[in-house]
N, C-alpha and C positions, 0 to 999 in steps of 0.2 A: 317305574311308568309302564303303562300298558303298551302293549304290540298291538298294532292294525294296521291291518292292510284297506286298501282302498283298488277294487280294480275297475280301472274301466276297457268295457268290450265295444267294439266296434260293431255292427247289425252285418248280417252274413247277405249273400248276394239275392241282388233285388232283381224280378223279371220286369225287363225295362228293354224292349226290342227295336224300339225308337231309337233308344241310348241318346235320349234327352237326359239333360240335368236338373234331377227330379226334385230337389232340394226340400221343402218342407208341402209338396204338396200331396194329397189325398188320391191314394187308389195306388200305391207302388207297394204292392207287397213282395215275400219273401220267395223267389224261382224256387224251385224242388232242392236245388243245388245248396239254397239260400238256408234252407229248410235240415237240412242233413250236418249243414255247419249248424244252427243250433244245437244239436242233436249232441252234437261233437266238444261245443263248447259245456252243456251241462254234464257233460261226462266228466270233463276236466274239471270241474268243480267241483266233483264232492268231497273231495276228500281235504277241502282248501277250508273248512270252518266259515263259511260263509251266513250270517246270522242276518242281513240284509241286503234286498233287491229293489231297485230301483231301474226304470226304463225309461227315455224318452214318448212324449206324447205319441210320436208317429208309428207307423203301422208298423213298417219293420221293425224297428227298436223292438214294440210290445212283443210280435211274437218270435224277436229272438229270443227276448226274457220268460218267454212261456216256460221252454223246457225246463228252465233252470229253477222256475217258480214248481212246476212239479213234480222234478225230482229231487227237490228238497225241501217243499213242502212251504216255501215262502209267499206270503201276497209280493203281488206285483206294486210297488208304488210308482206312479206317475211324477215325475220331476218336468217342466216346462223350462228350467235352464241349461237343462244339458239338449237340447232338440237340435235341429240340425244349422249350421248358418245361414242368416237371410242371403239371399245372393240376387242380383238383377237380371241377371241369364234365363232363372227358374223355370224352367219349359221350353227352353229352345235347345238346338244340339251348340254343341260348343267346339269350334275347330275354325283356321284361318280358310282354311281353301272350300269347307263344304258346312260352315255353321253360323252363330249368331256374329264371328268377326268378321264372315264378310262383308259384312255392311256398315259403313262409313258413319251413320247416325249411332252406331252402338260405340267405337271407338273413342268417346267420350269418358264410357263407362272406365276404361283402361287409365285415365289419365293419372292415378295414384296407386302405384301398387304396395305404398307402406300405409293404407290406410284400412284395406284396398277402398277405392274409389268406387266398385263393383257389387259391395255389400257389406255383409257388415262390420263395424271394425274390430280388427283383430282381438283391441285391450279391451274392449265389450262382452268378447267370446270369453277372452281369458277370466274374465271377473266372474261372468254368470255362473262358469264352469267350477272353478275354484270353491264358491261358495256352496255350491250342491256336493263337491268334493267333500266339503269340511262340515256340512251337515253330516253327511253318510258315514264319517268318521265318528263324528260322535253321537249316533246311531248305533254303531258294531264298536264299539270299545273294546278292544281286548280281541274281536276276532275278524271277520273280514267283511267287505259290500262288497256290492257287484252293481255299476250304472252301465245299462248299457244304452252308449249314444250313438255317436258318426266322425267319421273321420278325422275331417276339421276341426272341431269340437276338441277333441281327444286331443289332437298333433300340439292345437295352439296351445292349450295347460301345460302340456307337457312342454314345450319351449317355456313358458313361463317358468314354471319352479325349475329347472336348468338353468335358467337366466341369458338363456340367447334370445336372439333378434327373433320378431314374427316374421318378417319379410322371409320367403323360400320359395323354392321351387318345389310344387304340388307330387311333380314324381320321386320327390326323395323322401317324401314322409316315411315311417317305418309306423306304420298303420296300417297293415292288412285286413281284406274283409275277416269277419269274427274272431280278429285279432286280440291280444289281453294287454293293455298299458298297465301296470301295477306300483300302485304308489305305498310305500311302507311310511307306518309311522310309531315313532316312539314316544308316546303320549301328542302331542301337538304337532310337534317336530318332524318333518319329513325326513328320513334316513336311508331312502334306496328306492330307487325304482327299476322296473326288469320289463319286460316284451317277451311273450309269449304268441304262438302259433296251431292252439289247439287242433285247429280244423284243417291246417296246414298252408302255404303260402300262396299269396296269389298275386300275377300279375297286373297292376294298376290299368296300366295299356288298353288289356282284356276286360273292362271291366267298365260298357257305358254306362254312361252319368255318372261314376262315382266320384 
């Protein structure tokens, strides 16, 4: 059977001085640090046998994919299925004391953490991400593919393939900025999962809107 790896890369740091939950909003580009993270990712992929490159349609993902495209001479394919998760708090600051949770009108959105009630259902995120992963795996048979996506979609599909519950503490996600979660396949069978941080570790508490 052919050995294939699908690398799920999270985009680099975003310029977000207001600290809003930017979600799918347009106009959120990589910061200078984020651009450096993207370059580090491209260097990391140089010897990984990548033959297929895909990115979310959002600007920060496309920017993160561009250095990989330049370094490896690959076209960036855009796939809407790996876009950021939908979220009712998009465009707002998010916190108990100084953000959207301070307003009682928003409390109804928090009624069901299992779905979750404030955004796109986890089961739908997992389904679309897994479909995109399998499409990329088929396109890169015997080599490797890179999908540049976002933290929650990557973490959700990882929970799915590992057979874990979707409900989780966001602070415990192993999915730092510009990190790479790699799914290894023997034919169509998942045989391994690994994680790397080519641009170094990041503290989620210091990344507004992430």
